[in-house]
C-alpha positions, 0 to 999 in steps of 0.5 A: 591259748591266744593263738588258739582263739585267733585260729578258732576266729579265723576258722568261723570266718571262712565257714560263715563265708563258705556258706554265704557263697553257697546259699546262691538263689535259684533261677529259670534257666532257658536256652535259646532255640536255633531249630529252623525249618530246613528250607524255604518253600521246600527248597534245599539250594544253598546259593544264598544272594545276601552274601553277594557284595552290595556293589555287585548286585546293584548294576545301576551306576548312579545308585552305586554312587549314591549308596558310596556317598551314604556309607561315607556321610549318613549321620546314624552310621556315623553315630554307630561307629562311635558307639563301637569306640565306646564299646572299645573303651570299655573293653580297656576299662574291664581289662585294667580292673584285673591288673594292680592299681599303682598310684603315688601319695605326696602329702604333709600336715599337722597332728595334736594328740590329746595329753590324756590318751596313750599317745599323748602319754607316750609322746609325753615320756619320749624325746623326739631327739636326744634332750628334746620333748615331742612337741604337742603340735607334730608336722608329718611329711610323706611321699611313696607308692601305694598298689591295690589288687584284687585276686580274680578268684571267682573269675568275676573280673574275667567274665565282666572283660569277657561281657565287655568284648561281647558288647564290642563284638554286638555293636560291630554287628549292630554297626553292620545291620545299620549298613544293611539298613542304609543300602536297603533304605537308598535302594528303595527311595532310588527306585521310588524316586524313578516311578514317580519320573515316570508316573509324570511323564505318562500324566503329562502325555495323558494331559495332552491327550485330553486337551485333545480330547477337549478340543475335539469336544468343543468341535463336536458341540459346534457342530451340536453333536455334544452338549456343554456338559461333555465339554465341561467333564473333559475340561474337569478331566484336564484340570484333574491331570494337572493336579495330579501332576503338581501332586507328582512333582512333590513327591518326587521333591519329597523322595530326593530330599529323603535320598540326600538326607540318607547321604547325609547332605542338603537337598540337590538334584539325584543324578539318574536315568529316567528312561529305562525304568519300565526296562528294568528287569528284577535280578534272579533271587536265591534265599538258601538255606535258612540256617545261613541267616544265623550267619549272614544277618547281622541283627541275628549276630547282634543279638547272639552277642548280646545273650553271650553278654547277659550270660556272663553277666549273670556270672559277674552278678553270682560272684558277688555272693563269694568272698573277694580277696584284696591285697594292698601293699605301700612303700614310701618315706615319712618323717616329722622334719622335711631333713629327715625325710630321706633317711634310710631305713629311718624314714622308710615306711612300708606295709603289706596287706591282705584282706578277705571280704564277703557278704553275710547278713543282709545280702538283698541288694546282691541278690537283686542284682543277680536275679536282675541279671537273670532276667536280663538274660532271658530277655536276651533269650527271647529278643534272639529267638524273636530276631531268629523267627523275624528273619525267617518270616522276613524272607519267607514274604518276600518270596511270596512277594516277588512271585504274586508281583510277578504275575500281577505285572504280567496281568497289568501288562495287559491291561495297560496294552488292552485300554491303551487301544481302546483309546483309539477304538472309542475316539474313532466310534465317537466320531462315527457316532457310535459311542458317546463322550462318557464312554471315551472319558471313562476309556482314558481315565481307566488307561492312565490310572492302569498305566500309573498303576503298572509303574507302581507294581514295577517299583513295588517288584524293584523293592521287594527285590531289595527288601529280600537282599536286605533280608538275607543279610546282604549289603553289610559285606 
């Protein structure tokens, strides 16, 4: 009869555990979208510039040296490397949870039980040794090993370890994304610095030209061909150009220091060739197929690993609703007297137990954790879709930018040529009294502005090539 009651209780517990495990709340599911357009601007060419190593893509040895230094010393990159180590240690921790935990225990203590208790009454009628009663205060000495192990029935621990592996791979891709950003930042900063160098040279040339024009105005004033107003106008133009010169020098200082910061070093001169900037020809870029972005761009791969980890987190949270099986065991020696401690088998003590535990009532905390894991999974899906969409749009924008900048550069080159020739023409006309000083002044001003804009357009061209190389996922491999 007693055994029958025990079986009923055990059966009832199993039914309750099964019932509680089966009632898992539903949640909305959404699969990530990977449907990309077939090509960029109706192109089906699979050649992808993003697969080229950065040392082959950038041919300027000074720039290559700067990027190489940045990849060794940049603090943000080094911080990311430590995040990889943290994620690697998390895998070890999750892997350790799959194995039994074994520890040791050494203890000593005193115990005094009440005389009018079952233990006290039993001790009062028992001799601890022949002819000697059990003392009221009984020492206790023990040492031994103890082990605990949770049977991973529902793959909760395995999925937790897999999630940790995916997060580790995510941090690796995060490091690669930092590298692509760093390579692009150094390259863009380098071209910006070269552009300022050339703008400074143009301003200095223009100051010399304006100074000569100012001297001409002074001579013309003495000959009463112009008034003091013309002299003052040209003098003001020289002063404005000199002010612009100092503005550009400040920009050079800040650009150089920005590069030094990326290189992880204190301000120092940036080695560069200042003379060949206008002769630089941006390399031809091939975007390949949009589907290649899924494999080339580290941020997309990082978002994909984060999504995989989030899906596993949902499985781990779902397993919390199911009963867990734990097994514990101990073995060691225990005695009231140290001299008896190592006697075998009298002082040998061991135990083996298994327990099945699961939530039955008031599972709100587990349910909340499960719903939170599901919400984070949906966040990861949306983040993945956003990252893929952003990658495609970045490439499409830069392809259009490169085309339009080339057309703009060609037109500005013609504008600079025309305005440069008009300077000599305006001077000749002024000397022959067929043009006034204002036309000479405006011609010089327009020529300077067009030359500065041409340099800016050249910089934008080079930056666009760097940006599309970055958008295609280049720089990390």
